[in-house]
KOLKOL-151089 format. One line per 4 residues: number of its first residue (from 1); their letters; for each residue x, y negated, z of C-alpha. Coordinates in Angstrom, 1 decimal, always signed. Example, Ala and Ser with C-alpha at 12.3 -4.5 7.8 and 13.67 -1.06 7.14 Angstrom:
BEGIN
1	as	+12.3:+4.5:+7.8; +13.7:+1.1:+7.1 $
***
This chain:
BEGIN
1	xxxx	-33.4:-54.0:+49.9; -35.9:-56.8:+50.5; -33.7:-59.4:+48.8; -32.8:-57.2:+45.9 $
5	xxxx	-33.9:-58.1:+42.4; -36.6:-55.9:+40.7; -34.0:-54.4:+38.4; -31.8:-53.4:+41.4 $
9	xxxx	-34.7:-51.8:+43.2; -35.7:-49.9:+40.1; -32.2:-48.6:+39.7; -32.1:-47.6:+43.4 $
13	xxxx	-35.3:-45.7:+43.0; -34.1:-43.9:+39.9; -30.8:-42.9:+41.6; -32.6:-41.6:+44.8 $
17	xxxx	-35.2:-39.8:+42.8; -32.6:-38.0:+40.7; -30.6:-37.1:+43.8; -33.7:-35.7:+45.6 $
21	xxxx	-34.9:-33.7:+42.6; -31.5:-32.1:+42.1; -31.3:-31.4:+45.8; -34.8:-29.8:+45.7 $
25	xxxx	-33.9:-27.7:+42.7; -30.7:-26.5:+44.6; -32.8:-25.7:+47.6; -35.2:-23.6:+45.6 $
29	xxxx	-32.2:-21.7:+44.1; -30.7:-21.2:+47.5; -34.0:-19.9:+48.9; -34.4:-17.5:+46.0 $
33	xxxx	-30.9:-16.1:+46.3; -30.8:-15.8:+50.1; -34.2:-14.1:+50.1; -33.1:-11.6:+47.4 $
37	xxxx	-29.9:-10.9:+49.3; -31.7:-10.7:+52.7; -29.4:-13.3:+54.3; -32.2:-15.2:+56.1 $
41	xxxx	-32.3:-14.5:+59.8; -35.0:-16.9:+60.8; -37.6:-17.3:+58.1; -39.7:-19.9:+60.0 $
45	xxxx	-36.7:-22.1:+60.5; -35.5:-21.7:+56.9; -39.0:-22.5:+55.5; -39.3:-25.5:+57.8 $
49	xxxx	-36.0:-26.9:+56.5; -36.8:-26.3:+52.9; -40.3:-27.8:+53.4; -38.7:-31.0:+54.8 $
53	xxxx	-36.5:-31.2:+51.7; -39.4:-30.8:+49.3; -41.5:-33.3:+51.3; -38.8:-35.9:+51.0 $
57	xxxx	-38.6:-35.3:+47.3; -42.4:-35.7:+47.0; -42.3:-39.0:+49.0; -39.7:-40.4:+46.6 $
61	xxxx	-41.6:-39.3:+43.6; -44.8:-40.9:+44.9; -43.2:-44.1:+46.1; -43.7:-47.2:+43.9 $
65	xxxx	-40.8:-47.7:+41.6; -40.4:-51.4:+42.0; -41.5:-51.6:+45.7; -39.4:-48.9:+47.4 $
69	xxxx	-39.4:-49.7:+51.1; -35.9:-50.1:+52.5; -36.5:-47.7:+55.4; -37.2:-44.9:+53.1 $
73	xxxx	-33.8:-45.3:+51.4; -32.1:-44.8:+54.8; -34.5:-42.3:+56.3; -34.7:-39.8:+53.5 $
77	xxxx	-30.9:-38.9:+53.4; -30.8:-38.7:+57.2; -33.8:-36.3:+57.2; -32.2:-34.3:+54.4 $
81	xxxx	-29.0:-33.8:+56.5; -31.1:-32.5:+59.4; -33.3:-30.3:+57.1; -30.2:-28.7:+55.5 $
85	xxxx	-28.8:-28.1:+59.0; -32.0:-26.2:+59.8; -31.7:-24.1:+56.7; -28.0:-23.4:+57.4 $
89	xxxx	-28.9:-22.3:+61.0; -31.4:-19.8:+59.7; -29.0:-18.3:+57.1; -25.5:-18.8:+58.5 $
93	xxxx	-23.7:-16.7:+55.9; -25.5:-18.0:+52.8; -23.4:-21.1:+52.3; -26.4:-23.5:+52.6 $
97	xxxx	-24.1:-26.2:+54.0; -23.0:-26.9:+50.4; -26.3:-28.7:+50.0; -25.0:-31.5:+52.2 $
101	xxxx	-23.1:-32.7:+49.2; -26.3:-34.3:+47.8; -27.1:-36.6:+50.8; -23.4:-37.2:+51.4 $
105	xxxx	-22.9:-38.5:+47.8; -26.0:-40.6:+48.0; -25.2:-42.1:+51.5; -21.6:-42.9:+50.4 $
109	xxxx	-22.9:-44.7:+47.3; -25.7:-46.6:+49.0; -24.2:-47.5:+52.4; -20.4:-47.6:+51.8 $
113	xxxx	-17.8:-46.8:+54.4; -20.3:-46.9:+57.2; -22.4:-44.3:+55.4; -19.3:-42.1:+54.8 $
117	xxxx	-18.5:-42.2:+58.5; -22.1:-41.7:+59.6; -22.7:-38.6:+57.3; -19.3:-37.1:+58.3 $
121	xxxx	-20.1:-37.5:+62.0; -23.6:-36.1:+61.6; -22.5:-33.0:+59.7; -19.6:-32.4:+62.0 $
125	xxxx	-21.9:-32.6:+65.0; -24.3:-30.1:+63.5; -21.5:-27.7:+62.5; -20.0:-28.0:+66.0 $
129	xxxx	-23.4:-27.3:+67.6; -24.1:-24.3:+65.4; -20.6:-22.9:+66.1; -21.6:-22.1:+69.7 $
133	xxxx	-24.4:-19.8:+68.4; -23.4:-16.2:+68.3; -24.8:-15.8:+64.7; -22.3:-18.4:+63.5 $
137	xxxx	-18.6:-17.7:+63.6; -15.8:-20.2:+63.4; -14.2:-20.0:+59.9; -12.1:-22.2:+57.6 $
141	xxxx	-15.3:-23.8:+56.2; -16.1:-25.1:+59.7; -13.2:-27.6:+59.3; -13.0:-27.9:+55.5 $
145	xxxx	-16.7:-28.6:+54.9; -16.9:-31.9:+56.9; -13.7:-33.1:+55.2; -15.0:-32.1:+51.8 $
149	xxxx	-18.2:-33.9:+52.4; -16.3:-37.0:+53.6; -14.2:-36.9:+50.5; -17.2:-36.6:+48.2 $
153	xxxx	-19.0:-39.5:+50.0; -15.8:-41.6:+49.7; -15.3:-41.0:+46.0; -19.0:-41.8:+45.5 $
157	xxxx	-18.5:-45.0:+47.3; -15.6:-46.1:+45.2; -17.2:-45.0:+42.0; -20.3:-47.0:+42.9 $
161	xxxx	-18.2:-50.1:+43.6; -16.5:-49.7:+40.2; -19.8:-49.3:+38.5; -21.2:-52.4:+40.3 $
165	xxxx	-18.1:-54.4:+39.3; -18.4:-53.3:+35.7; -22.1:-54.0:+35.7; -21.5:-57.5:+37.2 $
169	xxxx	-18.8:-58.2:+34.6; -21.0:-57.0:+31.8; -23.9:-59.2:+33.0; -21.5:-62.2:+33.1 $
173	xxxx	-20.3:-61.4:+29.7; -23.8:-60.9:+28.4; -24.8:-64.2:+29.9; -21.8:-66.0:+28.3 $
177	xxxx	-22.6:-64.3:+25.0; -26.2:-65.5:+25.3; -25.0:-69.1:+26.0; -22.5:-68.9:+23.1 $
181	xxxx	-25.2:-67.6:+20.8; -27.5:-70.4:+21.9; -24.8:-73.0:+21.4; -24.0:-71.6:+17.9 $
185	xxxx	-27.7:-71.6:+17.0; -28.0:-75.2:+18.1; -24.9:-76.2:+16.2; -26.2:-74.3:+13.1 $
189	xxxx	-29.5:-76.1:+13.4; -27.7:-79.4:+13.8; -25.5:-78.8:+10.8; -28.5:-77.7:+8.7 $
193	xxxx	-30.4:-80.9:+9.7; -27.5:-83.1:+8.9; -26.9:-81.4:+5.5; -30.5:-81.6:+4.6 $
197	xxxx	-30.6:-85.3:+5.6; -27.9:-86.4:+3.1; -28.7:-87.1:-0.5; -25.8:-85.2:-2.1 $
201	xxxx	-25.7:-81.5:-2.7; -23.4:-79.2:-0.6; -22.8:-75.6:-1.2; -20.3:-73.1:+0.2 $
205	xxxx	-18.8:-70.4:-2.0; -17.4:-67.3:-0.4; -14.0:-65.9:-1.5; -15.8:-63.4:-3.6 $
209	xxxx	-17.7:-66.1:-5.5; -21.1:-65.8:-3.8; -23.2:-68.8:-2.8; -23.4:-68.7:+1.0 $
213	xxxx	-24.8:-72.0:+2.3; -26.6:-74.8:+0.5; -28.7:-77.8:+1.5; -32.0:-79.1:+0.2 $
217	xxxx	-30.3:-81.8:-1.9; -28.3:-79.2:-3.8; -31.5:-77.2:-4.6; -33.2:-80.5:-5.6 $
221	xxxx	-30.4:-81.5:-7.9; -30.2:-78.1:-9.5; -33.9:-77.9:-9.8; -33.9:-81.3:-11.5 $
225	xxxx	-31.2:-80.1:-14.0; -33.1:-76.9:-14.7; -36.3:-78.8:-15.2; -34.8:-80.2:-18.4 $
229	xxxx	-35.6:-76.9:-19.9; -33.8:-75.3:-22.8; -32.2:-78.6:-23.6; -30.3:-78.6:-20.3 $
233	xxxx	-27.0:-78.0:-22.0; -24.1:-79.1:-19.8; -21.8:-81.8:-21.4; -18.5:-83.2:-20.4 $
237	xxxx	-17.9:-86.6:-18.9; -18.1:-88.3:-22.3; -21.7:-87.0:-22.6; -21.2:-85.5:-26.1 $
241	xxxx	-18.8:-82.6:-25.7; -20.8:-79.4:-24.7; -19.3:-77.2:-22.1; -19.2:-73.4:-22.2 $
245	xxxx	-20.9:-71.7:-19.2; -17.5:-70.8:-17.7; -16.3:-74.4:-18.0; -19.0:-75.9:-15.8 $
249	xxxx	-17.9:-77.2:-12.4; -19.8:-74.6:-10.5; -18.5:-71.7:-12.6; -14.9:-73.1:-12.2 $
253	xxxx	-15.4:-73.4:-8.4; -16.6:-69.8:-8.2; -13.5:-68.8:-10.1; -11.4:-70.4:-7.4 $
257	xxxx	-10.5:-73.7:-9.1; -10.2:-76.9:-7.1; -11.0:-80.3:-8.6; -12.1:-83.8:-7.6 $
261	xxxx	-14.8:-86.0:-9.1; -15.7:-84.0:-12.2; -18.5:-85.7:-14.1; -21.0:-83.5:-16.1 $
265	xxxx	-24.2:-84.4:-17.9; -27.3:-82.1:-18.0; -29.6:-82.6:-21.0; -29.1:-83.6:-24.7 $
269	xxxx	-28.0:-87.1:-25.7; -30.8:-89.5:-26.2; -33.2:-87.5:-23.8; -33.9:-87.8:-20.1 $
273	xxxx	-30.5:-86.7:-18.8; -28.9:-86.2:-15.4; -25.3:-87.0:-14.5; -23.7:-85.1:-11.5 $
277	xxxx	-20.3:-85.9:-10.0; -18.9:-82.6:-8.6; -16.0:-82.1:-6.2; -14.6:-78.7:-5.1 $
281	xxxx	-12.4:-78.3:-2.1; -10.8:-75.3:-0.5; -11.8:-74.4:+3.0; -9.2:-73.8:+5.7 $
285	xxxx	-8.1:-70.2:+5.8; -9.3:-68.1:+8.7; -6.9:-65.5:+10.2; -4.8:-65.7:+7.1 $
289	xxxx	-7.7:-64.9:+4.8; -9.2:-67.1:+2.1; -11.9:-69.3:+3.6; -13.7:-69.9:+0.3 $
293	xxxx	-14.7:-73.3:-1.2; -17.2:-76.0:-0.6; -18.7:-77.9:-3.6; -20.2:-81.3:-3.2 $
297	xxxx	-22.4:-82.7:-6.0; -23.9:-86.2:-6.3; -26.4:-87.6:-8.7; -24.8:-90.6:-10.4 $
301	xxxx	-27.2:-91.0:-13.3; -28.1:-94.5:-12.5; -24.5:-95.6:-11.9; -23.3:-94.0:-15.1 $
305	xxxx	-26.1:-95.5:-17.1; -25.4:-99.0:-15.7; -21.6:-98.7:-16.3; -22.1:-97.5:-19.9 $
309	xxxx	-24.6:-100.4:-20.5; -22.0:-102.8:-19.1; -19.2:-101.4:-21.3; -21.4:-101.5:-24.3 $
313	xxxx	-22.3:-105.1:-23.6; -18.7:-106.1:-23.0; -17.5:-104.3:-26.2; -20.3:-105.9:-28.3 $
317	xxxx	-19.7:-109.4:-27.0; -15.9:-108.9:-27.5; -16.4:-107.8:-31.1; -18.7:-110.7:-31.8 $
321	xxxx	-16.2:-113.2:-30.3; -13.2:-111.9:-32.2; -14.4:-112.8:-35.7; -15.2:-116.5:-35.0 $
325	xxxx	-12.0:-116.8:-32.9; -9.9:-115.6:-35.9; -11.5:-118.2:-38.1; -11.0:-121.0:-35.5 $
329	xxxx	-7.3:-120.1:-35.2; -6.9:-120.0:-39.0; -8.5:-123.4:-39.5; -6.4:-124.9:-36.6 $
333	xxxx	-3.2:-123.6:-38.2; -4.3:-125.1:-41.5; -5.0:-128.4:-39.8; -1.6:-128.4:-38.0 $
337	xxxx	+0.2:-127.9:-41.4; -1.0:-131.4:-42.4; +1.9:-133.8:-42.0; -0.4:-136.8:-42.0 $
341	xxxx	-1.8:-136.0:-38.5; -1.3:-138.6:-35.8; +0.8:-137.4:-32.8; -2.1:-137.6:-30.4 $
345	xxxx	-4.4:-135.6:-32.8; -1.7:-133.0:-33.3; -1.2:-132.6:-29.6; -5.0:-132.1:-29.1 $
349	xxxx	-5.1:-129.5:-32.0; -2.1:-127.6:-30.4; -3.9:-127.5:-27.1; -7.0:-126.1:-28.9 $
353	xxxx	-4.8:-123.6:-30.7; -3.1:-122.4:-27.6; -6.5:-121.9:-25.8; -7.9:-120.1:-28.8 $
357	xxxx	-5.0:-117.8:-29.0; -5.3:-117.1:-25.2; -9.0:-116.4:-25.6; -8.2:-114.0:-28.5 $
361	xxxx	-5.6:-112.2:-26.4; -8.2:-111.8:-23.7; -10.8:-110.4:-26.1; -8.1:-108.0:-27.4 $
365	xxxx	-7.4:-106.8:-23.9; -11.1:-106.3:-23.2; -11.5:-104.3:-26.5; -8.5:-102.2:-25.6 $
369	xxxx	-10.0:-101.4:-22.2; -13.3:-100.5:-23.8; -11.5:-98.2:-26.2; -9.9:-96.4:-23.3 $
373	xxxx	-12.9:-94.7:-21.7; -13.0:-94.1:-18.0; -13.6:-90.4:-18.7; -10.8:-89.4:-20.9 $
377	xxxx	-11.5:-90.6:-24.4; -8.1:-92.0:-25.0; -6.3:-94.1:-27.5; -6.1:-92.9:-31.1 $
381	xxxx	-2.3:-92.6:-31.0; -0.3:-92.1:-34.2; +3.1:-90.7:-33.1; +6.1:-90.9:-35.3 $
385	xxxx	+9.9:-90.8:-34.9; +11.1:-94.1:-33.6; +13.9:-95.6:-31.6; +12.9:-97.2:-28.3 $
389	xxxx	+15.9:-99.6:-28.6; +14.4:-101.1:-31.7; +11.0:-101.6:-30.1; +12.4:-103.2:-27.0 $
393	xxxx	+14.8:-105.6:-28.8; +11.9:-106.8:-31.1; +9.8:-107.5:-27.9; +12.8:-109.3:-26.3 $
397	xxxx	+13.2:-111.5:-29.4; +9.5:-112.3:-29.4; +9.4:-113.4:-25.7; +12.8:-115.2:-25.8 $
401	xxxx	+11.4:-118.7:-26.7; +8.9:-118.6:-23.9; +11.6:-117.5:-21.4; +14.0:-120.2:-22.7 $
405	xxxx	+11.3:-122.8:-22.1; +11.3:-121.9:-18.4; +15.1:-121.5:-18.1; +14.8:-117.7:-17.7 $
409	xxxx	+17.6:-115.5:-18.9; +16.8:-112.1:-20.4; +19.6:-109.5:-20.2; +19.2:-106.6:-22.6 $
413	xxxx	+22.8:-105.5:-22.7; +21.9:-102.1:-21.1; +19.4:-101.1:-23.8; +20.6:-97.9:-25.3 $
417	xxxx	+19.6:-96.1:-28.5; +16.9:-93.5:-27.6; +15.2:-91.8:-30.6; +11.9:-90.2:-29.7 $
421	xxxx	+8.5:-89.6:-31.0; +5.9:-92.2:-30.0; +3.3:-94.6:-31.3; +5.5:-97.6:-31.9 $
425	xxxx	+2.6:-100.0:-32.1; +1.1:-99.0:-28.8; +4.5:-98.7:-27.0; +5.3:-102.2:-28.3 $
429	xxxx	+2.2:-103.4:-26.5; +3.5:-101.9:-23.3; +6.9:-103.6:-23.6; +5.3:-106.9:-24.5 $
433	xxxx	+3.0:-106.7:-21.4; +5.9:-106.0:-19.1; +8.2:-108.6:-20.5; +5.4:-111.2:-20.6 $
437	xxxx	+4.6:-110.6:-16.9; +8.3:-110.7:-16.0; +8.6:-114.1:-17.6; +5.2:-115.5:-16.7 $
441	xxxx	+5.4:-114.7:-12.9; +9.2:-115.3:-12.5; +10.7:-118.3:-10.8; +12.0:-121.1:-13.0 $
445	xxxx	+15.7:-120.4:-13.9; +15.3:-116.7:-13.0; +16.6:-113.6:-14.7; +14.9:-110.6:-16.4 $
449	xxxx	+16.9:-107.4:-16.9; +15.8:-104.7:-19.4; +17.4:-101.3:-19.6; +16.6:-98.2:-21.8 $
453	xxxx	+18.3:-94.9:-21.2; +17.8:-91.1:-21.1; +17.5:-89.0:-18.0; +17.4:-85.3:-18.8 $
457	xxxx	+14.4:-84.9:-21.1; +12.9:-88.3:-20.2; +13.2:-91.7:-21.8; +13.3:-94.4:-19.2 $
461	xxxx	+12.5:-98.1:-19.7; +13.0:-100.5:-16.8; +12.0:-104.2:-16.7; +13.3:-106.0:-13.5 $
465	xxxx	+12.8:-109.6:-12.4; +13.9:-111.6:-9.5; +10.5:-113.3:-9.0; +8.4:-113.5:-5.8 $
469	xxxx	+7.5:-109.8:-5.8; +4.2:-108.3:-4.7; +2.9:-107.9:-1.2; +2.5:-104.4:+0.2 $
473	xxxx	-1.3:-104.8:+0.6; -1.6:-105.5:-3.2; +0.9:-103.0:-4.6; -1.6:-100.2:-4.7 $
477	xxxx	-4.0:-102.2:-6.8; -1.8:-103.8:-9.5; -2.7:-101.2:-12.1; -6.5:-101.7:-11.5 $
481	xxxx	-8.4:-103.4:-14.3; -9.1:-107.1:-13.8; -7.1:-107.2:-10.6; -5.0:-110.3:-10.0 $
485	xxxx	-3.0:-111.0:-6.8; -4.1:-113.8:-4.5; -1.0:-115.8:-5.1; -1.5:-115.6:-8.9 $
489	xxxx	-5.2:-116.5:-8.8; -4.3:-119.7:-6.8; -1.7:-120.7:-9.3; -1.8:-122.3:-12.8 $
493	xxxx	-0.7:-119.0:-14.4; -3.5:-117.5:-16.5; -4.2:-113.9:-17.1; -7.0:-111.3:-17.4 $
497	xxxx	-5.6:-108.7:-15.0; -5.8:-106.1:-17.8; -2.2:-105.9:-19.1; -0.8:-103.5:-16.6 $
501	xxxx	-3.9:-101.3:-16.6; -3.7:-101.0:-20.4; +0.0:-100.4:-20.3; -0.4:-97.5:-17.8 $
505	xxxx	-3.2:-96.0:-19.9; -0.9:-96.1:-23.0; +2.0:-94.6:-21.1; -0.2:-91.8:-19.8 $
509	xxxx	-1.6:-91.1:-23.2; +2.0:-90.4:-24.3; +2.4:-88.0:-21.4; +4.4:-90.4:-19.2 $
513	xxxx	+3.6:-93.0:-16.5; +4.5:-96.4:-15.1; +5.6:-97.0:-11.5; +6.7:-100.2:-9.7 $
517	xxxx	+9.2:-100.9:-6.9; +8.8:-104.3:-5.3; +8.9:-106.3:-2.1; +7.9:-109.8:-1.3 $
521	xxxx	+10.7:-112.2:-2.2; +12.8:-109.4:-3.7; +11.5:-109.2:-7.3; +9.9:-106.3:-9.0 $
525	xxxx	+11.1:-103.3:-11.1; +8.6:-101.7:-13.5; +9.7:-98.2:-14.7; +8.2:-96.5:-17.7 $
529	xxxx	+9.0:-92.8:-18.2; +8.1:-91.0:-21.4; +8.8:-87.4:-22.5; +11.7:-87.2:-25.0 $
533	xxxx	+10.8:-84.0:-26.8; +8.3:-84.0:-29.5; +5.0:-82.4:-28.6; +5.4:-83.2:-24.9 $
537	xxxx	+2.9:-86.0:-25.1; -0.9:-85.6:-25.1; -1.5:-87.5:-28.3; -5.3:-87.1:-28.5 $
541	xxx	-6.4:-87.7:-25.0; -5.7:-89.7:-21.9; -4.1:-88.0:-18.9 $
***
């Protein structure tokens, strides 16, 4: 008892107090009934035993709840056994011995098997002693009562053991739950601190479309957008197309849509505006149920403003260069038509003309890239019925002199007639770019194979060469604007790095695409796939 915890001592006191009060109440009932029936043979002895029981109950009631002496817990049940024995001796036919059940149950619970044996021996001894008295007669209860008390004490012992084991298990589980709760709280605090430390907005949307978790950056970005007031209309990536409320990225994410890198503008054009780049991703399902979505938004106003300023500058400079270049090339052509030129002068003028034409092509490529906006404002296509064979053969005829100068053979025998609906001018630009690259970057004396055919509802154009090919590290970037491979940059072959990017944009504007299959030393095969049926292409916008 001395080493028990305060909670254990308090529980022991409550248990002993309950047992004693119930035993005292049973003693009062027994005294009243035996007195009424006149079964008390020795009133003094009966009152002495009952008084001892009441005294023990009073001692327990008056004992400090959290400082119960250990000797009281042992002495009180023993005294109760003796007191009940006195009461039984004074009223042998009243069945007072049943009161021994109270101390037997308590001793079995508190002291285990030793207590069971002790109470059984003590009761048996008292019953045996009283059996020699003439007022007591030997009956079945003389043998059954000790066994019954032993059984009650044993059951109390095992019940107490189970209770203690369950309490111990519950305490361990409670401690583990407290530790888990503390860990979860620390992790939640850490995640909150990390989310609040980043400069992009994060918000979690539940499967039902409710906003569950958000960080300070999200609140700041949304507050900045709302601060624009009534003019905070949401515009698409081009900055001029207004979006309906259900078309905004956050509304689409709440509706369950998933997207990546959606650019929206808050505020009217010409005013203080804010550009947000928004991405919505689906969270991993939990137990087969929808886990909701997470939306990440980032303020890209400065980046977009700088990019638009750069594009405007490039487009403006390109337009300003195109007019004088056209005049220069025209005058050079007039000068070269003069038959009186000296050979050296003609050679110099031809060099100037070639470089001027190359510069004009570069300006044209830059203007084409400027026309194809990064955010979906595409080429102004003018689709009309055309035969891809005619377009390809005209391009082959145009590039043939340059190929012949390098000893390169162009095989167009597999070009089939494929009527379709395309913008012939734009598609000719694609074919010219592919054939020009196949000749420009091929080895001297190489071969270029051009094929046109139909595959189901798709028109397929392939341009293959047996040149040096493209390294694996550069294959993923060949369609990027202004990208040129290391081997090409270190050679005498000139280029802007815009041809393939423009060609892919045109193909995608038609609803198709361009892919490449290549390996170092094994040549390259560029494949253009276009939809054959009219209406399959997206004529007004880029993919």
